[in-house]
C-alpha positions as CSV (number, residue, x, y, z in Angstrom):
1,X,-39.1,-57.6,-9.2
2,X,-36.8,-57.1,-6.1
3,X,-34.6,-54.8,-7.8
4,X,-37.4,-52.5,-9.1
5,X,-38.8,-52.3,-5.5
6,X,-35.6,-51.4,-4.1
7,X,-35.1,-48.7,-6.6
8,X,-38.4,-47.2,-5.8
9,X,-37.7,-47.2,-2.1
10,X,-34.4,-45.4,-2.7
11,X,-36.0,-42.9,-4.8
12,X,-38.7,-42.2,-2.1
13,X,-35.9,-41.8,0.5
14,X,-33.8,-39.4,-1.4
15,X,-36.8,-37.3,-2.1
16,X,-37.3,-36.8,1.7
17,X,-33.5,-36.5,2.7
18,X,-32.1,-34.2,-0.2
19,X,-33.9,-31.0,0.9
20,X,-32.5,-31.2,4.5
21,X,-28.9,-32.6,3.5
22,X,-28.3,-29.5,1.4
23,X,-29.4,-26.3,3.0
24,X,-29.7,-23.7,0.2
25,X,-27.4,-20.7,0.8
26,X,-28.3,-17.1,0.0
27,X,-26.8,-15.8,-3.0
28,X,-26.7,-12.3,-1.6
29,X,-24.0,-10.7,0.6
30,X,-25.1,-10.4,4.2
31,X,-23.8,-8.5,7.1
32,X,-23.0,-11.1,10.1
33,X,-21.5,-8.6,12.5
34,X,-20.1,-5.3,13.4
35,X,-18.0,-3.8,16.2
36,X,-16.5,-0.3,17.0
37,X,-13.3,0.9,18.7
38,X,-15.0,1.3,22.2
39,X,-15.0,-2.5,22.8
40,X,-13.2,-3.1,26.1
41,X,-10.2,-5.4,24.9
42,X,-8.9,-7.0,21.9
43,X,-10.2,-10.3,22.9
44,X,-13.8,-8.9,22.4
45,X,-12.8,-7.9,19.0
46,X,-11.4,-11.5,18.5
47,X,-14.7,-13.0,19.4
48,X,-16.5,-11.1,16.6
49,X,-13.8,-12.2,14.2
50,X,-14.4,-15.8,15.6
51,X,-18.1,-15.7,14.9
52,X,-17.3,-15.0,11.2
53,X,-14.6,-17.6,11.0
54,X,-17.4,-20.4,12.2
55,X,-19.7,-19.2,9.5
56,X,-16.9,-19.3,6.8
57,X,-16.1,-22.8,7.5
58,X,-19.6,-23.8,7.3
59,X,-19.9,-22.0,3.9
60,X,-16.9,-22.8,1.9
61,X,-18.1,-21.1,-1.3
62,X,-18.1,-17.6,0.4
63,X,-15.6,-14.9,1.2
64,X,-15.5,-12.6,4.2
65,X,-15.4,-8.9,3.6
66,X,-14.1,-6.7,6.5
67,X,-15.1,-3.1,5.8
68,X,-13.7,-0.5,8.2
69,X,-15.2,3.0,8.4
70,X,-13.2,5.7,10.3
71,X,-15.2,8.2,12.2
72,X,-15.3,11.9,11.5
73,X,-12.4,12.9,13.5
74,X,-10.3,9.7,13.1
75,X,-7.0,9.9,11.3
76,X,-7.1,8.6,7.6
77,X,-5.1,5.4,8.2
78,X,-7.2,3.9,11.2
79,X,-9.8,2.2,9.0
80,X,-7.4,0.3,6.9
81,X,-5.4,-0.6,9.9
82,X,-8.2,-2.1,11.7
83,X,-9.4,-4.1,8.4
84,X,-5.9,-5.5,7.8
85,X,-5.4,-6.6,11.4
86,X,-8.7,-8.5,11.4
87,X,-7.7,-10.2,7.9
88,X,-4.1,-11.1,9.5
89,X,-5.7,-12.4,12.6
90,X,-8.1,-14.6,10.7
91,X,-5.4,-16.0,8.3
92,X,-2.3,-16.1,10.6
93,X,-4.0,-17.3,13.9
94,X,-7.1,-18.9,12.6
95,X,-6.2,-20.7,9.5
96,X,-8.3,-19.2,6.9
97,X,-6.8,-19.0,3.4
98,X,-5.7,-15.4,2.5
99,X,-7.9,-15.3,-0.6
100,X,-11.1,-15.9,1.5
101,X,-10.6,-12.6,3.4
102,X,-11.0,-9.0,1.6
103,X,-10.0,-6.0,3.9
104,X,-11.6,-2.6,2.8
105,X,-11.2,0.9,3.8
106,X,-14.8,2.1,3.6
107,X,-14.2,5.8,4.0
108,X,-15.7,8.0,6.8
109,X,-18.9,7.9,8.8
110,X,-19.8,9.8,11.7
111,X,-18.5,7.1,14.1
112,X,-15.7,4.4,13.7
113,X,-17.2,1.0,12.8
114,X,-16.0,-2.3,11.3
115,X,-18.6,-4.4,9.3
116,X,-18.2,-8.0,8.8
117,X,-19.9,-9.4,5.6
118,X,-20.3,-13.0,4.0
119,X,-20.4,-13.0,0.3
120,X,-20.9,-15.9,-1.9
121,X,-18.4,-16.4,-4.7
122,X,-21.1,-15.6,-7.3
123,X,-22.6,-12.6,-5.6
124,X,-21.7,-9.0,-6.0
125,X,-19.5,-7.8,-3.1
126,X,-20.9,-5.1,-0.9
127,X,-20.1,-1.6,-1.9
128,X,-18.5,0.7,1.0
129,X,-21.4,3.4,2.1
130,X,-19.5,6.3,3.6
131,X,-21.7,9.1,5.0
132,X,-19.0,11.8,5.8
133,X,-16.7,13.7,3.6
134,X,-13.7,15.6,5.0
135,X,-11.5,17.5,2.6
136,X,-7.7,17.1,3.0
137,X,-6.0,20.2,3.1
138,X,-2.9,19.6,0.7
139,X,-1.2,22.8,1.9
140,X,-0.9,21.3,5.6
141,X,1.0,18.2,7.0
142,X,-1.3,15.1,7.5
143,X,-1.2,13.1,10.6
144,X,-2.0,9.8,8.7
145,X,-2.2,7.4,11.5
146,X,-1.1,6.8,15.4
147,X,-0.8,3.4,16.9
148,X,0.6,1.8,20.1
149,X,3.6,-0.8,20.0
150,X,4.4,-3.5,22.5
151,X,2.2,-6.1,24.0
152,X,-1.1,-6.6,22.3
153,X,-3.6,-9.6,22.9
154,X,-4.1,-10.0,19.1
155,X,-0.8,-11.5,19.2
156,X,2.3,-10.1,17.7
157,X,1.7,-10.8,14.1
158,X,-2.2,-9.6,14.0
159,X,-1.0,-6.0,14.3
160,X,2.3,-5.9,12.6
161,X,3.9,-4.0,10.0
162,X,1.7,-5.0,7.2
163,X,-1.5,-3.6,9.1
164,X,0.4,-0.6,10.4
165,X,2.5,0.6,7.7
166,X,1.3,-0.7,4.2
167,X,-1.5,1.7,4.1
168,X,0.9,4.5,4.9
169,X,3.2,3.6,2.1
170,X,0.3,3.7,-0.5
171,X,-0.8,7.1,0.8
172,X,2.8,8.3,0.5
173,X,3.4,7.1,-2.8
174,X,0.3,9.1,-4.0
175,X,2.1,12.1,-3.0
176,X,5.6,12.0,-4.9
177,X,6.6,15.4,-3.7
178,X,6.0,14.7,0.0
179,X,7.8,12.5,2.4
180,X,7.1,10.5,5.6
181,X,8.0,11.5,9.1
182,X,7.8,8.7,11.6
183,X,7.9,10.1,15.3
184,X,8.1,7.4,18.0
185,X,7.3,7.9,22.0
186,X,9.0,5.8,24.5
187,X,7.1,4.4,27.4
188,X,6.9,6.9,30.5
189,X,7.3,5.3,33.8
190,X,6.3,6.3,37.2
191,X,9.0,6.7,39.7
192,X,6.6,6.8,42.7
193,X,4.9,3.4,41.6
194,X,7.9,1.7,40.4
195,X,6.8,1.6,36.6
196,X,10.1,1.1,34.7
197,X,10.9,3.9,32.2
198,X,12.1,2.9,28.7
199,X,15.7,3.1,28.2
200,X,17.0,6.4,26.4
201,X,16.9,5.7,22.6
202,X,14.2,3.2,22.8
203,X,11.9,5.7,21.0
204,X,14.4,6.3,18.1
205,X,15.0,2.4,17.8
206,X,11.1,1.9,17.4
207,X,10.9,4.7,14.8
208,X,13.8,3.2,12.9
209,X,12.1,-0.2,12.8
210,X,9.2,1.3,11.0
211,X,11.4,3.2,8.7
212,X,13.4,0.2,7.8
213,X,10.5,-1.9,7.1
214,X,9.1,0.8,4.6
215,X,12.5,1.0,2.9
216,X,12.8,-2.7,2.6
217,X,9.3,-3.7,1.8
218,X,8.1,-0.6,-0.4
219,X,11.5,0.5,-1.9
220,X,11.4,4.0,-0.4
221,X,14.7,5.9,-0.8
222,X,16.3,6.7,2.7
223,X,15.7,10.5,2.0
224,X,12.0,9.9,1.7
225,X,11.7,8.9,5.3
226,X,12.6,10.5,8.6
227,X,12.6,8.8,12.0
228,X,12.5,10.9,15.0
229,X,12.8,10.3,18.8
230,X,9.7,12.2,20.1
231,X,10.6,11.7,23.9
232,X,8.3,9.7,26.3
233,X,4.6,9.4,25.8
234,X,3.5,5.8,26.0
235,X,5.1,3.7,23.3
236,X,3.2,5.3,20.4
237,X,4.1,5.8,16.7
238,X,2.9,8.7,14.8
239,X,3.0,8.6,11.1
240,X,3.1,12.0,9.3
241,X,2.9,13.0,5.6
242,X,5.1,16.1,5.2
243,X,4.3,18.3,2.4
244,X,6.4,20.8,0.6
245,X,4.3,23.6,0.9
246,X,3.4,23.2,4.6
247,X,5.2,25.0,7.4
248,X,8.7,23.6,7.4
249,X,11.9,23.7,5.3
250,X,11.5,22.6,1.5
251,X,14.0,19.6,1.6
252,X,14.0,16.5,3.7
253,X,15.0,17.8,7.0
254,X,17.8,16.3,8.9
255,X,18.6,18.1,12.1
256,X,19.9,15.4,14.7
257,X,20.3,18.2,17.3
258,X,16.9,20.1,16.8
259,X,15.0,18.0,19.2
260,X,15.9,16.9,22.8
261,X,13.4,14.6,24.6
262,X,12.4,15.2,28.2
263,X,11.2,12.5,30.3
264,X,7.8,14.1,30.7
265,X,7.2,13.8,27.0
266,X,8.0,17.3,26.0
267,X,10.4,18.4,23.4
268,X,13.0,21.0,23.5
269,X,14.2,22.9,20.3
270,X,17.9,23.8,20.8
271,X,17.7,27.1,18.8
272,X,14.5,29.1,18.9
273,X,14.7,30.1,15.3
274,X,14.3,26.6,14.1
275,X,10.8,26.5,15.6
276,X,9.7,28.1,12.4
277,X,11.4,25.5,10.3
278,X,9.9,22.7,12.1
279,X,7.0,20.7,10.7
280,X,4.0,20.4,12.8
281,X,4.7,16.8,13.4
282,X,8.0,17.6,15.2
283,X,6.2,20.0,17.6
284,X,3.3,17.6,18.4
285,X,4.2,17.5,22.1
286,X,4.5,20.7,24.1
287,X,7.6,22.5,22.7
288,X,9.9,24.4,25.1
289,X,12.3,27.1,23.7
């Protein structure tokens, strides 16, 4: 008799507790945040990602989708770089297992934006929704992406070679007759304020680091990639896809004496006739004959 009473009590108790102990989760993707490239610091970007991390930990049967959209006038590689660096930060610095984060280039919208989605494992992932189409002129060289190097509050590995260069490698492999041009600009100082200039050769060193990664990680032939010292301009790297029918010579160009960097960031072409042979990437700065 006592056993029957105890069973009834336990049954009644479980009927009240169960609905609250296991909160039902939505079986549809839901957007849990977004941010643009105008946020004031990388720490602000981290806070958006931290909110997503907290939700991921509370919902172990979900994945996070980071869908980045480049703006109408943005370079093609910008969106994927933001998506990959968000994934890298969540994995490398916040301990989320890699298979739970999916980074996606969503295409173009009118303005740049990154969307953060939570998706249950049994749900259909969100489809990217680009709204702007910009035709790529295959007869012209393409500035794929630009990024800064050096100190970054994300941490050194959050915006590393994976985020910066893997998308460029994939784009370059789609154009077997083109090759990559990597132009690095060293940090320009200010003699009046005591801001130190980068040493001569620093820009070329930076460019070669990017080139060596692409050769080692993605198996490019050395002739497929060119590293160029662009002079002084703020520790920025520009990644160009150089095309065979654009305005430059037909083979992988190697003119080590063609460019001479000035401390103000301009470039000098030693022989004026070479101006017509130089790809637009190489004359990105103000060119002086």
